[in-house]
C-alpha positions in Angstrom: -27.9 -40.8 -11.4 -26.2 -44.0 -10.2 -22.5 -44.3 -9.6 -22.0 -46.7 -12.5 -23.2 -44.1 -15.0 -20.5 -41.5 -13.9 -17.1 -41.1 -15.5 -14.4 -40.7 -12.9 -11.2 -38.8 -13.5 -7.9 -39.3 -11.9 -5.9 -36.1 -12.3 -2.4 -34.8 -11.5 -1.8 -31.1 -10.7 1.4 -29.1 -10.7 1.4 -26.6 -7.8 3.2 -23.3 -7.7 5.9 -24.7 -5.5 6.6 -27.5 -8.1 5.0 -30.2 -6.0 2.4 -32.6 -7.4 -1.1 -33.3 -6.2 -3.1 -36.3 -7.4 -6.9 -36.8 -6.8 -10.1 -38.1 -8.3 -13.4 -36.4 -9.3 -16.4 -36.7 -11.5 -16.2 -33.1 -12.6 -12.6 -32.1 -13.6 -13.3 -28.4 -14.4 -15.1 -27.8 -11.1 -12.4 -29.6 -9.1 -9.6 -27.5 -10.7 -11.6 -24.3 -9.9 -11.9 -25.5 -6.3 -8.2 -26.2 -6.0 -7.4 -22.7 -7.4 -9.8 -21.0 -5.0 -12.4 -19.9 -7.6 -15.0 -22.1 -6.0 -15.5 -23.2 -2.4 -13.8 -26.5 -1.6 -10.5 -27.9 -2.7 -7.8 -29.7 -0.8 -6.0 -28.2 2.1 -2.8 -29.2 0.5 -3.3 -27.0 -2.6 -4.6 -23.9 -0.7 -1.1 -22.7 0.1 0.3 -23.8 -3.2 -1.8 -21.9 -5.8 -2.0 -21.6 -8.7 -2.3 -25.2 -9.6 -2.4 -26.4 -13.2 -3.6 -29.6 -14.7 -0.7 -31.8 -15.9 -2.6 -35.0 -16.9 -5.7 -36.9 -16.3 -7.3 -40.3 -17.2 -10.9 -41.4 -17.3 -12.2 -44.5 -15.4 -15.6 -46.0 -15.6 -16.1 -46.4 -11.9 -14.8 -45.0 -8.6 -13.0 -48.2 -7.5 -10.8 -48.2 -10.6 -10.1 -44.5 -10.2 -9.1 -45.0 -6.5 -6.8 -47.9 -7.5 -5.0 -45.7 -10.1 -4.8 -42.8 -7.7 -3.1 -45.1 -5.1 -0.7 -46.4 -7.8 0.3 -42.9 -8.8 0.7 -41.6 -5.2 3.1 -44.5 -4.6 5.4 -44.1 -7.6 8.4 -41.8 -7.9 7.6 -38.1 -8.7 9.4 -38.4 -12.1 7.1 -41.2 -13.2 3.7 -39.9 -12.0 2.7 -37.9 -15.1 4.0 -40.5 -17.5 2.0 -43.2 -15.7 -1.2 -41.2 -15.9 -0.6 -40.2 -19.5 0.0 -43.9 -20.3 -3.3 -44.9 -18.5 -5.2 -42.2 -20.4 -4.0 -43.7 -23.8 -4.6 -47.3 -22.8 -8.0 -48.7 -23.8 -9.1 -51.5 -21.5 -12.4 -53.2 -21.1 -12.7 -52.0 -17.5 -16.5 -52.0 -17.3 -16.5 -55.6 -16.1 -14.3 -54.7 -13.2 -16.9 -52.2 -11.8 -19.5 -53.5 -9.4 -23.0 -52.5 -10.2 
């Protein structure tokens, strides 16, 4: 399976201490289970802040677009992070042409 056939997800978690965590993955359910300790893996940041719950996510057709959105979210104010991601998930763009093959 090539990278271009995968759907990438940019997601935002709310941790038990009310902090936010943003990341990307190709398998949202698996990644959430990892962050909550149900499966091996997960970010060091979320290990001490469980449980984590999914606030919002957006789909992207390639990893480079997912990484760009993740960077944008990580650099905006906390109050705007979820709104930005929700807006991205509702916005339909022709992004396939931006992905390298």
